[in-house]
C-alpha positions as CSV (number, residue, x, y, z in Angstrom):
1,M,0.0,0.0,0.0
2,F,1.1,3.6,-0.8
3,N,4.1,2.5,-2.9
4,G,6.4,5.4,-3.6
5,F,5.0,7.4,-0.7
6,S,6.9,8.4,2.4
7,K,5.7,8.0,6.0
8,T,6.7,10.6,8.7
9,K,5.5,12.0,12.0
10,I,5.2,15.7,12.5
11,D,4.9,17.7,15.8
12,G,1.3,18.8,16.4
13,A,-0.1,20.7,19.3
14,G,1.0,18.4,22.1
15,C,1.1,15.2,20.0
16,Q,2.8,13.5,17.0
17,I,0.8,13.3,13.8
18,N,1.3,10.4,11.4
19,V,1.5,11.5,7.7
20,V,1.8,9.6,4.5
21,H,2.8,11.7,1.5
22,G,3.9,11.4,-2.1
23,G,3.7,12.7,-5.6
24,S,4.6,16.1,-7.1
25,G,2.6,19.2,-8.1
26,S,0.1,21.3,-6.2
27,P,-0.6,20.0,-2.7
28,L,-3.7,18.0,-2.0
29,L,-4.7,17.2,1.5
30,L,-6.9,14.0,2.0
31,L,-8.6,13.9,5.4
32,H,-10.3,10.6,6.5
33,G,-13.7,10.3,8.2
34,Y,-14.8,8.7,11.4
35,P,-13.6,6.1,12.4
36,Q,-11.2,5.5,9.6
37,N,-7.5,6.5,9.2
38,H,-5.2,7.4,6.3
39,V,-5.5,3.8,4.8
40,E,-8.9,4.9,3.6
41,W,-7.1,6.6,0.7
42,H,-4.9,3.7,-0.4
43,K,-6.5,3.2,-3.8
44,V,-7.1,6.9,-4.7
45,A,-3.9,8.5,-3.4
46,P,-1.5,6.8,-5.9
47,V,-3.6,7.9,-8.9
48,L,-3.9,11.5,-7.5
49,A,-0.1,11.5,-6.9
50,E,0.5,11.4,-10.6
51,Q,-0.6,15.1,-10.7
52,F,-0.5,16.3,-7.1
53,T,1.6,16.2,-4.0
54,V,-0.8,14.1,-1.9
55,V,-0.8,14.4,1.9
56,C,-2.8,11.8,4.0
57,P,-2.6,12.4,7.7
58,D,-4.1,10.4,10.5
59,L,-6.2,12.8,12.5
60,R,-5.4,13.2,16.2
61,G,-6.2,10.1,18.1
62,Y,-6.7,8.0,15.0
63,G,-4.4,5.4,13.3
64,D,-0.8,6.0,14.2
65,S,-1.3,9.6,15.4
66,E,-1.2,10.5,19.1
67,K,-3.8,12.3,21.0
68,P,-3.0,15.1,23.4
69,S,-3.0,14.2,27.1
70,S,-5.9,15.4,29.1
71,S,-6.4,16.2,32.8
72,A,-9.3,16.6,35.1
73,D,-8.8,20.4,34.6
74,D,-9.9,20.0,31.0
75,F,-13.4,19.1,31.9
């Protein structure tokens, strides 16, 4: 899956965000729905990467992305 794509983690607000990216051209951000993760785009992303730089992150708390810690003070 995602042949020719790179996988990396970026620093988010208090957590690490997993991102799969590849291709070249104008950027195209693909966001998954609930309760999926970046794998939802595994068939579409390679085709789009022929014309775009495709970025497929896992939203916070989904897939390989972390979620920020919480405390009792947050509620």
